[in-house]
N, C-alpha and C positions, 0 to 999 in steps of 0.2 A: 770654701767649698772645694773638696778634693775631687779631681776628675777620676772616674773609673774607666778602665779600657772598654767597658760595655756601654758607656754613655753615648748617646747619639751626638753627632756634631752637625749642627744646622748652619746653613749659610743663607743669607738674604741680601743680595747685591742690588742696590737701588740704582736704576739708570736715569731717573728723573721723569717728570711728567706722568707719574703713575704706572711705571713699568719696572719690572725687576726680574731677577733670576733667583729661584729658590732651590736649595739643595739640602740633602741629608746624607750623611755617611754613618753607618753603624756596623761595627765588626767587619769591615771590608766591603760591605754592600753599599752601593751608591744609587741615589736617585737625584736627578736634576730636571727642573722644569724652567725652560726659557720663556720669556714673554708673558709673565704673570702680570695681570692687570689690576688696576685700582678698584675693579669691581669686587674684589675680595680684600680682606684684611688679614693676611697670613700671620703677622706677628701678634696682633691682638687675639686672633683665634687660637694660635698656639699657646699663648699665655693662659687664656681662659681654659683651654683643654688641660693644660698642665696643672692648673689649680684644681680642676675636677679630679684629675688623677691623684693629686696629693690627698684629696678627701676620699679616695678609693671609690669614686663613681665610675660609671661607664655604661654603655659605650658612648663615645663622642667622635665627632669628625671635624676635620679642618678641610676646607675646600680651597683649592688654588685655581683661580679662573683665568683662562686664556680667552682670546676672542677669535674664533670660537673654540670651545672645548674646555675641559676641566680635569683636575686630578683630585682625588680624595685621600687624605691621610686619616685612616680610621684606627682608633684605639679602643680596644675591648679587652676582655679577659679570655685567655685560652685555658680551658679546663683539662686537667690531666689526672689520671689515676696515680695514686702514690706508688712508689716502687714496692715490689714484693717485700713482705715482712714489716712494713710500716703502716700500721692501722688500716689493714685491708678493708676495702669497700669505701674508703673515703677518697676525696679528690682534693687537689690543690690548684690554685689559680696563679697564672703568670700574666703580667701585663703584656699585651701583644699590640704591635703597630704594623698595619698593612697599608701600602700605598697602591691605589688603583688608578688606572686610566679610565676616565668616564667618557672619553671620546667627545663627540659633538653634542652629547645629550645634556639635558638640564642638570644643574648642580644638585638639586634635591629631586631625586626621582627614584623609581623602583629599583630594586636590586638588579634586575635584569639589564639595567642601563650600564652596569659596570662591565667594561670590556676586557680588562687584563690586569692581573695582579703583577705589580712591578717590583715590589720589595716586601719582605716579611721578616719580622724579628720579634723575639720574646725576651722579656727581662724577668729575672727572679726578684729584682729590686724595683718596686713600682715607682720609686722616686727618680729613677734614671732619666726618664723622659723630661721631667721637670728641671733637672740639673742642666740638661742639654739646652732647653729653652732659655733658662736664665743666662747661660753663657752667650747665647745669641743676642738677647736683649742687652746685656752688658756691652757687647762689642758694638752694637748699633748705636747705643747712646754715647759711647766713647768716640766713635768715628764721626757722628753727625750732630749730636745733641738733639733735644726734643724738637726744636724749631726746624733744624736741618732735615730731620727725619720727615716731618710733616710736609715740608716744601718739596722734598725729593719724591715722596711717595704719592701724595695726592694734592696737597696744597690747601685743601679746605676741610674735607670730611674726616679723614683718618688722622688721628694724633698718636703720638707715642703712648703706649699703655702704662704710664708711670705707676698709677695706683695698683693696677693688677700685678705689675712686676714686684712691687713692694709686698703685696699680699702673698704672692708665690714664694718670695724669699723667706717671709715669716713662716709660711706653712711648712716649707722644707726644713726649717731650723728646729721644728718640734719633733722630739723623739716620742712616738706614740707609746712606747713601752715605759717611759719615765714620767709621763704626765700624771699628776695627782691632783684632780679637781677637788 
């Protein structure tokens, strides 16, 4: 899997006892959230969302829960008109990631609960998000192993999403243009 300069670089540093620091850097834009709690499953939710992206679904959200407060990483499609001279009247879609501060409001709540847009980025390649998530999962499993991950993050409830990571890896290996069912 070759890195593209446009791929996001995710970080998830586990501090133990269900606490961690989450971050993402994409084309020079940075977002970091300290004190993310075990009340959310950032890695599992990222992998699940990346799988949905690989299947071209959307919109999806990943919630990073603090106590109190939360952030939302929302993936959807940005719709743009084609440049002049290229099939006028048609539109094209680009995968868009936006990170919102939801303040002290409930994780799942009405749009008006969103306080501030912290980061926004669009990709022409819808698989860029998935490649970034796979690199994060590979780094975490190499550093901690599945058991170490579970013990550092939660200890009981959250496990390393091994099957979802394998499914994401397989999904990203398929070239949609070359599949002949």
